[in-house]
KOLROGU-427182 format. One line per 8 residues: number of its first residue (from 1); their letters; for each residue x, y, z of C-alpha. Coordinates in steps of 0.1 Angstrom, whole numbers, plus 5000, padded with zeros to 4 digits. Each point is the difference from the previous one (the first is absolute). Last residue first. Layout:
REM residues N
NUM = a = X:Y:Z  ...
This chain:
REM residues 307
307 = xxxxxxxx = 3769:7834:6269  4978:5014:5028  4982:4968:5005  5033:4981:5004  5001:4998:5038  5028:4980:5015  5025:5027:5011  5026:4990:5024
299 = xxxxxxxx = 4992:5005:5037  4989:4964:5003  5034:4987:4992  5012:4993:5035  4966:4988:5011  4995:4977:4971  5034:4984:5002  4991:4979:5030
291 = xxxxxxxx = 4969:4986:4982  5021:4991:4970  4990:5019:4969  4992:4978:4970  5025:5005:4972  4993:5022:4969  5012:4979:4971  5013:5012:4966
283 = xxxxxxxx = 5003:4971:4976  5016:5006:4966  4991:4979:4970  5012:4977:4973  4978:4969:5005  4974:5019:4980  5022:4993:4969  4992:4963:5001
275 = xxxxxxxx = 5031:4979:4998  4992:4981:5032  4967:4989:4986  4977:4980:5024  5014:5019:5030  4987:5034:4987  5012:5026:5025  5032:4980:5004
267 = xxxxxxxx = 5018:4999:5033  5034:4983:4992  5006:5019:4968  5027:5024:5014  4994:5006:5037  5016:5034:5004  4996:5016:5034  5001:5034:5016
259 = xxxxxxxx = 4989:4998:5037  4987:5023:5027  4999:5033:4982  4985:5028:5021  5034:5012:5012  5007:5013:4965  4971:5024:5000  4974:4997:4972
251 = xxxxxxxx = 4999:5034:4982  5001:4995:4962  5038:4995:5000  4996:4973:5025  4974:4982:4979  5023:5002:4970  5029:4987:5020  4979:4971:5013
243 = xxxxxxxx = 4990:4991:4964  5036:5001:4988  5009:4977:5029  4973:4975:4991  5010:5002:4964  5036:4992:5009  4989:4971:5022  4978:4985:4972
235 = xxxxxxxx = 5029:5003:4975  5026:4985:5022  4978:4970:5007  4989:4998:4964  5035:4995:4988  5029:5021:4987  5034:4984:4992  4993:4996:4963
227 = xxxxxxxx = 5016:4972:4981  4968:4983:4991  4970:5023:4994  4980:5007:5031  4971:4978:5010  4963:5008:4998  4985:4990:5034  4980:5032:5006
219 = xxxxxxxx = 5013:5026:5024  4990:5012:5035  5013:5029:5022  4989:5004:5036  4997:5033:5019  4989:4999:5036  4987:5032:5016  4995:5006:5037
211 = xxxxxxxx = 4966:5014:5011  4998:5036:5014  4979:5015:4972  5007:5034:4984  5024:4987:4973  4975:4974:4987  4979:5020:4976  5028:5022:4986
203 = xxxxxxxx = 5022:4970:4996  4974:4981:4980  4996:5031:4977  5038:5000:4995  5000:4963:4992  4975:5008:4972  5021:5028:4986  5031:4978:5000
195 = xxxxxxxx = 4980:4973:4982  4987:5024:4974  5036:5013:4994  5017:4966:4997  5021:4989:5029  5035:4989:4993  5008:4967:5018  5010:4982:4969
187 = xxxxxxxx = 4991:4968:4980  4975:5018:4978  4994:5036:5012  4979:5000:5031  4963:5004:5009  4987:4982:4970  4966:5003:4983  4985:4984:4969
179 = xxxxxxxx = 5005:4964:5010  4994:5009:5036  5022:5009:5029  4986:5001:5035  5003:5026:5027  4989:4980:5030  4989:5019:5032  5002:4977:5030
171 = xxxxxxxx = 4981:5009:5032  5015:4983:5030  5025:4972:5006  4974:4973:5004  4985:5011:4968  4973:5025:4988  5002:5004:4962  4997:5031:4978
163 = xxxxxxxx = 5007:4997:4963  5012:5028:4977  5005:4991:4963  4963:5003:4993  5001:5036:5011  5027:5008:4974  4978:5018:4975  4990:5025:5026
155 = xxxxxxxx = 5037:5008:5005  5004:5017:4966  4968:5019:5004  5007:5012:5035  4970:5007:5023  4991:4963:5000  5034:4991:5014  4995:5024:5030
147 = xxxxxxxx = 4966:4985:5007  5014:4964:4999  5028:5010:5024  4976:5016:5025  4977:4970:4999  5028:4976:5008  5014:5022:5027  4966:5003:5017
139 = xxxxxxxx = 4996:4963:4999  5034:4996:5015  4992:5024:5028  4969:4979:5009  5021:4968:5000  5026:5017:5022  4973:5010:5025  4986:4965:5000
131 = xxxxxxxx = 5035:4987:5006  5004:5023:5030  4966:4988:5014  5012:4964:4998  5033:5009:5017  4981:5016:5029  5009:4972:5024  5029:4982:4986
123 = xxxxxxxx = 4994:4974:4974  4997:4964:5011  4983:4985:4969  4967:5018:5003  4985:4970:5019  5021:5007:5030  5033:4985:5007  5003:4972:5026
115 = xxxxxxxx = 5020:5006:5032  5025:4972:5004  5013:4996:5036  5035:4988:5003  5014:4969:5015  5036:5000:5012  4995:4993:5037  5020:4969:5001
107 = xxxxxxxx = 5020:4987:4970  4996:4970:4977  5020:5005:4968  4980:5011:4971  4991:4982:4967  4978:4972:5014  4980:5025:5021  4997:4987:5036
99 = xxxxxxxx = 5004:5032:5019  5006:4997:5037  4974:5014:5024  5000:5037:5010  4968:5008:4981  4983:4970:5017  4985:4968:4986  4964:4993:5013
91 = xxxxxxxx = 4990:4977:4971  4970:5023:4992  4996:4982:4967  5028:4976:4995  5038:4997:5004  5003:5035:5013  5018:5033:4995  5031:4989:4981
83 = xxxxxxxx = 4994:4970:4979  4991:4964:5010  4970:4998:4976  4993:5029:4978  4966:5015:5006  4977:4999:4970  4978:5030:4996  4967:4990:4983
75 = xxxxxxxx = 4983:5026:4979  4963:4997:5003  4980:4981:4973  4963:5007:5008  5005:5034:5015  5027:5009:4975  4976:4994:4972  4974:5022:5016
67 = xxxxxxxx = 5026:5028:5005  5011:4997:4963  4964:5002:4989  4996:5032:5021  5031:5016:4984  4988:4990:4965  4966:5016:5006  4968:4981:5008
59 = xxxxxxxx = 4966:4996:4985  5009:4980:4968  5023:4975:5016  4977:4995:5030  4970:4994:4977  5019:4974:4980  5011:4982:5032  4964:5001:5012
51 = xxxxxxxx = 4989:4985:4967  5025:4971:5004  4990:4994:5037  4964:4998:4989  5009:4976:4972  5019:4978:5023  4971:4999:5025  4975:4992:4972
43 = xxxxxxxx = 5022:4971:4988  5005:4986:5035  4962:5001:5005  4994:4983:4967  5024:4972:5010  4983:4995:5033  4966:5000:4984  5011:4974:4974
35 = xxxxxxxx = 5007:4975:5027  4964:5001:5014  4982:4973:4980  4967:5001:4979  5018:5017:4971  5025:4972:4999  4975:4974:4990  4972:4979:5016
27 = xxxxxxxx = 5024:4982:5023  5000:4962:4999  4974:4979:5018  5015:4971:5020  4979:4969:4993  5002:4971:5025  4986:4967:4986  4988:4975:5026
19 = xxxxxxxx = 4996:4965:4985  4976:4975:5017  5006:4964:4989  4971:4983:4983  4979:4974:5018  4998:4965:4983  4967:4996:4982  4970:4984:5017
11 = xxxxxxxx = 4987:4967:4984  5010:4978:5029  4990:5024:5026  5025:5018:5021  5001:4993:5038  5019:4967:4995  5025:5017:4976  5007:5027:5025
3 = xxx = 5007:4975:5028  5025:4982:4977  5018:5033:4993
């Protein structure tokens, strides 16, 4: 500092310190950066996937959509650890190894091969075709009964009282009471004339087919007066037997009847009102033919076109 003072003149000012100021320029705004481009690209990709999904839903059938869904979410089959067969995928256990099920005693050579059923529920070969033949026969029976009822003025009014339903047992023909129509005298198993005539027409239609017949009686839930020994179980059973007897008198052979049942009010036609008169009905079911029975009964008449 002393040497600097000697060099500087007497009237010269003292030198100022040099200050270096570093300025970092900020961005000029988000639109000049690149982050928004990434977000926009993600948005466009998501929209494209969304519109492709809409297109697939509109351009494919339900079966095709199910196949696409199964492709992306395949069914996983979990293998039970330490069970008979293996303790993991391809564990190498043998069919003669000891079982390790917790509910069975260990024994050698007791494993059995399980053959999965097919997609039709494991029916025998040809059973599906037999059911299709039964279904076709049932449609013919239904139309034949409707035609016969239309030809009779008294029975034509009862068409609304006849219901056809396909069930696991077969084709069920329900003869249903209404507020203005009853099949039996009140509280008895005595068929009224119109009901007897209607059951006779049903018998004429079904007597020529090989299917077994199931007759089931139903009542409403109205109780009997106190002190009486009768009940709805006895009444429904008696009415089922009366219907079976009428069918037999009209031509249905005795060996065609598989079951005669009375179920009282336990299977109501109108579940929301157990006292509804429509719950009083007779069900006449033509059972599905078993595949083994079809050959034995094939000789029996099944065509109704001539009736």
